[in-house]
C-alpha positions in Angstrom: 16.8 -23.7 104.4 19.2 -21.0 104.8 22.0 -23.8 104.1 20.5 -23.7 100.6 20.5 -20.3 100.4 24.1 -19.7 101.5 25.0 -22.4 98.8 23.5 -20.6 95.9 25.0 -17.2 97.0 28.5 -19.0 97.1 28.2 -20.7 94.0 26.7 -17.6 92.1 29.6 -15.5 94.0 32.4 -18.1 92.3 30.8 -17.9 88.6 30.6 -14.0 88.9 34.0 -14.0 90.1 34.7 -15.8 87.4 32.6 -14.2 84.6 35.4 -13.4 82.1 36.9 -17.0 82.0 33.1 -18.2 81.3 32.4 -15.4 78.4 35.5 -16.2 76.7 34.9 -20.3 76.5 31.5 -19.3 75.6 32.7 -17.4 72.9 35.7 -19.9 71.7 32.6 -22.6 71.5 30.6 -20.1 69.2 33.7 -19.3 67.1 34.7 -22.8 66.4 30.8 -23.5 65.6 30.6 -21.2 63.4 33.4 -22.4 61.9 32.5 -25.9 61.6 28.8 -24.8 59.9 31.1 -22.6 57.3 32.9 -25.6 56.3 29.5 -27.8 55.6 29.5 -27.7 51.6 26.1 -26.6 50.8 24.4 -29.1 48.3 21.7 -28.4 45.8 19.3 -30.9 44.6 17.0 -30.9 41.8 13.8 -33.4 40.9 11.7 -33.9 38.2 8.8 -36.6 37.4 8.5 -37.8 33.8 5.1 -39.9 33.0 5.9 -42.2 30.3 3.3 -43.8 27.9 4.8 -47.1 27.2 1.9 -48.6 25.1 -1.5 -47.7 23.4 -4.5 -47.8 24.9 -5.2 -51.7 22.9 -1.5 -52.9 24.9 -3.7 -55.7 27.0 -5.6 -56.9 24.3 -2.2 -57.4 22.1 -0.4 -59.3 25.0 1.7 -56.6 26.6 1.7 -58.1 30.0 2.6 -56.3 33.1 6.1 -58.2 33.3 6.9 -56.9 29.7 6.0 -53.3 30.4 8.3 -53.5 33.9 11.2 -54.6 31.3 10.1 -52.0 29.5 10.3 -49.0 32.5 14.2 -51.0 33.0 15.3 -50.3 30.2 14.2 -46.8 29.8 15.7 -46.1 33.3 19.0 -48.1 31.9 19.3 -45.8 28.7 18.7 -42.7 30.8 21.7 -43.5 32.9 23.9 -44.7 29.9 27.2 -43.4 29.8 26.3 -41.7 26.1 23.7 -39.7 27.8 25.8 -38.8 30.2 28.3 -37.6 28.1 25.5 -36.0 26.4 24.3 -34.1 29.6 28.0 -33.2 30.7 28.6 -31.4 26.9 25.3 -29.5 27.4 25.8 -28.0 31.1 28.2 -25.9 32.5 30.0 -29.2 33.7 31.4 -28.9 29.7 33.4 -25.7 31.1 36.3 -27.8 32.7 36.7 -30.7 30.3 39.6 -30.8 27.7 40.4 -33.9 27.4 38.6 -37.8 26.9 40.0 -38.6 30.4 38.1 -35.4 32.1 35.2 -36.0 30.3 35.1 -39.8 31.6 35.8 -38.5 35.3 33.0 -35.7 34.7 30.7 -38.8 33.5 31.3 -41.1 36.8 30.8 -37.9 39.0 28.0 -37.4 37.7 26.6 -41.3 37.4 27.5 -40.7 41.3 25.1 -37.6 41.7 21.9 -38.6 39.8 19.5 -41.1 40.3 16.4 -42.1 38.3 13.6 -44.5 39.7 11.1 -45.6 38.3 7.7 -45.4 40.1 4.2 -46.7 39.7 1.8 -45.7 37.0 4.9 -45.3 34.4 6.2 -42.6 36.2 10.0 -41.8 36.5 11.9 -39.6 39.0 14.7 -38.0 38.3 17.1 -36.4 40.7 20.5 -34.5 40.5 22.8 -33.3 43.6 25.6 -30.5 43.0 27.6 -29.7 45.4 31.1 -28.5 43.2 33.1 -26.5 45.5 34.5 -24.1 42.8 31.2 -23.2 42.0 29.3 -20.9 44.1 26.2 -21.4 45.7 24.0 -20.2 42.9 25.8 -21.9 40.3 25.4 -25.4 42.0 21.7 -24.6 42.0 21.7 -23.8 38.5 23.7 -26.4 37.4 21.5 -29.2 39.7 18.4 -27.6 37.6 20.3 -27.9 34.2 21.5 -31.5 34.5 17.8 -32.5 35.2 16.6 -30.5 32.4 19.2 -32.0 30.2 18.0 -35.1 31.2 14.1 -34.8 30.3 15.4 -33.1 26.7 17.6 -36.4 25.9 14.4 -38.7 27.1 12.1 -36.6 25.0 14.6 -36.4 22.0 14.8 -40.3 22.1 11.2 -40.7 22.4 10.6 -38.5 19.6 13.1 -40.6 17.3 11.9 -43.7 18.6 8.5 -42.8 17.3 10.0 -41.4 14.0 11.7 -44.5 13.4 8.5 -47.0 14.4 6.4 -45.3 12.3 8.5 -45.4 9.4 9.2 -49.2 9.5 5.0 -49.1 9.8 5.2 -47.4 6.6 7.4 -49.5 5.4 5.5 -52.9 5.7 2.4 -51.5 4.7 
């Protein structure tokens, strides 16, 4: 038992003699860790869910089957992620501030295409997710930009549906 106690005392004594070296190593590791954490870019994400009413109540009786509904959902998803709509998003948000040529606009659209995810879920739901992690923007500006991108996507979706409903109504009135 005395041997174990003596070994413990010797280990404690050697640590105490090198305490400044141990403290210096600990501080060095802390500073290195803080630097690594500070260099990690902040990424902000905004999500929204949209419920889409594709058909009227009589759709099952008229002959619109589940396969056709799925096809319509895919069409809406592709339309939302089209280049034209993404250009509208770029022009309608803070992304437009640094765009001065068509080449820069195309670059922003491709970046936006990578940072936007549109998923169709069951029960005619869409989930739109946008991420923003621009290094030239502050944290608050990145957060606002992510929210604005999703809001602009929702606005475009609503505008297209309203114009589509108006077109269908006018075609129905012309046929009648």
